[in-house]
N, C-alpha and C positions, 0 to 999 in steps of 0.2 A: 521361894518369900510367897507375904501372900498377901493375895486382892486387893486388902487397904492397905499393909505399905508403899507398894505401887502405884496405887493410884495420888500415896502421902509424896513419892520420889514426883512423877511428872508435875501435882499442883506446881509443886515446891517450884522447879523448871522453868517452868507454865510464869512463876512469883517472876524471877527472874530474871528472863526472855520479858516480861513484862515491862519490867525496871530500863531494859534499854531498849525499849519498845516508847519509852513513851519521853523516855532520851531522845530520843530520830524523836518524836511529833514535837519534842518540844525546838531539840537546833529549828529543823522546819516549819515552826512557828516562825520563831526570830528572824534568819531565813525570809519570810513572805514582810516581815514586820520596816527591816530596811529594800528587800524593792519586790515587789509581785515579781515570778522566777513560776513559774507548771514548774517544775523536775521538781520545789520546794511543795508544791499546792500535793502534787503525784503524793511528792516523801510522808508529810505528815494522815494524808488520804492513807497509804500503804498500813501503815507505823499504826493510825483506826484501824482497818479492820484485818491486822494477824488479830489485835488485841481483841474486838468484839468476838474474834471466830474463835478462839484457845476456849476464851472465858465461856462460850458454853457449853464446851467442854467440861466443863468443872460446874456447869448449873447458877454458876453465878450470874444466876437472872436482871440483876440493877444492872451491872456495867455491863451486861447486850441492852441490856434496852436503854441506856442510858449511850452509850460508844453510841448505838446506829442514829442521833439524835446529831453528835456530831460528825459521824464519818454523809449522812446527808448535805449536812453544813457542807463540811468540803468534799463536795463532789456537784453541788453548785456551781462553787470557785471552782474546778476543774471544769470542769463548761461550760463557763463564761456567765453565765446565767443571774452570779449575786456576786457584785466588785471584790476585791480582794483591797480588805480598808481595817484602819489602825483599833475601830474601834471594837470590828469583828477577826482583828487576828488577836484580845484586849480578852474577846468573850471565846477565841476554841480556847488560847494560853489559861487561863481560871476551869474550863473544861476540863483539861490536861491536867490541872493539880486534881480536878475530881475526881476524875477518878483515878486515879492514885487513892484519893482517901477511901473511896470503895475497895476498891484494891486487897484496904486495908482494915478494911471494915467488919469487926464480928454484929455473928448474926446476932437478934435479942438478947441487944444494947440498946443502950437513951442514945448514945453515942451515932450510933450506926441510923435511928429515926431519922435523930440528927441530920448524917448529911446525906438519908435518899429524898430529904425536906430539900437541903441543898439542889441536889441532881433537879429534880420536876419544879425550883424558881429560874438554872441556869437549864434547862428542854425546852420549858415556854420562853425564855430566850433567845433559842433555838430555832422552836418554828418560827415560831414569830419574825425572823431576820430573813431567815428562809421569804421569810412572804413577803419579803419586800419595808416593814418595817426598818422606818432613822431607831439604827441600833443607842443611841441621844436620849431619842423617843421612848424610849424602855429603861431603860438608866433610868430617866426621871419618872417614873412610874410606876417604876420598880422600891423607887425610893416611896414614893407615892404611899404604894401597902404598904409598906413596911410603918413607915407612920402612923398610918391608918389600922393597923390592928392592935 
């Protein structure tokens, strides 16, 4: 078996495992929406952390960069620096969907560029949320930015 074949098989295995981890992330986040629970936050963090680390092995830099910000938000929730709110969970669920899109995205396509732009938007929201900005204010600000452009 050639090295290319081995790498392709490993990447396929990663994508299958990533799909399972995304399901776990979603389940944990939906559980958080019901009731803040340290175990659910920890499970969500582990899922994001594993996706990020494995994506790095395959040179999926856009996934790594984006998931790093998701992981940082989850770490703030884990440490109690940020409260678990409906708005935070909603943002993290959007981010979960974005990770899925990044994993499916094919480089050098127009769709990939749109996916990267969406990553940047969500990363701005995550960073501002970690700084304590009210997410409802951020959503209004984002809407105004879209209208103005």
